[in-house]
C-alpha positions in Angstrom: 86.0 71.4 177.1 88.6 71.4 174.4 89.7 74.7 172.9 90.2 75.1 169.2 93.3 76.7 167.8 91.4 79.6 166.2 89.9 80.8 169.5 90.9 84.3 170.5 89.8 85.6 173.9 90.5 89.2 172.9 87.6 89.1 170.5 85.2 88.7 173.4 85.8 92.2 174.7 85.1 95.3 172.7 88.1 97.4 171.7 88.2 100.6 173.7 89.5 103.8 172.3 93.0 104.9 173.3 93.5 107.1 176.4 95.3 109.9 174.5 93.9 112.7 176.8 95.5 111.2 179.9 98.8 110.6 178.0 98.9 114.2 176.8 98.1 115.4 180.3 101.0 113.3 181.7 103.4 114.6 179.1 102.4 118.2 179.8 102.7 117.7 183.5 106.2 116.3 183.1 107.2 119.3 181.1 105.6 121.5 183.8 107.6 119.8 186.5 110.8 120.1 184.4 110.3 123.8 183.9 109.7 124.1 187.7 113.0 122.4 188.4 114.9 124.6 186.0 113.3 127.8 187.4 113.9 126.8 191.0 117.5 126.0 190.2 118.0 129.3 188.5 116.4 131.2 191.4 118.5 129.4 194.1 121.6 129.9 192.1 120.8 133.6 191.9 120.3 133.7 195.7 123.4 131.8 196.6 126.3 133.1 194.5 127.8 135.4 192.1 127.7 133.5 188.8 128.6 135.4 185.6 125.8 134.0 183.6 123.2 135.2 186.1 124.2 138.9 186.4 120.6 140.1 186.4 119.5 137.7 189.2 122.6 138.4 191.3 121.7 142.1 191.3 118.0 141.6 191.9 117.4 139.4 195.0 113.6 139.7 195.0 113.5 138.4 191.4 115.7 135.5 192.3 113.5 134.6 195.2 110.3 135.0 193.1 111.9 132.6 190.5 112.7 130.1 193.2 109.2 130.1 194.6 107.6 130.0 191.2 109.8 127.1 190.2 108.9 125.1 193.4 105.2 125.8 192.8 105.5 124.6 189.2 107.3 121.5 190.3 104.6 120.8 193.0 101.7 121.2 190.5 103.6 119.3 187.8 104.1 116.3 190.1 100.6 116.5 191.3 99.1 116.5 187.8 101.5 113.7 186.7 100.4 111.4 189.6 96.7 112.1 188.8 97.1 111.4 185.1 99.1 108.2 185.9 96.3 107.0 188.1 93.9 107.7 185.3 96.0 105.8 182.8 96.3 102.7 185.1 92.7 102.6 186.1 90.8 99.7 184.5 87.9 101.1 182.5 85.8 98.0 182.9 85.4 98.1 186.7 84.1 101.0 188.7 86.3 100.8 191.8 86.7 103.5 194.3 90.3 105.1 194.0 91.2 104.2 197.6 90.6 100.5 196.9 93.2 100.4 194.1 96.7 99.3 194.8 99.2 102.2 195.2 101.8 101.7 192.4 102.8 105.4 192.0 
């Protein structure tokens, strides 16, 4: 069968709406992970040494430890949410496949 020059295969499928919710969730989770890294670094710096910029953390060890633990938790949850939103972005909307059957790209 000969194809005409005006044939466009993209017209055969309906145009699906954009996946903005998953994109916003991915952006929020990256910000959450970044904040977690910064908090963990500040907490560890307060535990390790005497830095002039961190006078409050140097004097208060429990506060520095709390910041380090909170930063690591934020980092964990940020990476977890980011991976979940990336899977949602990459998932084909047309096929209903089980998540464990998909290729692992992340």
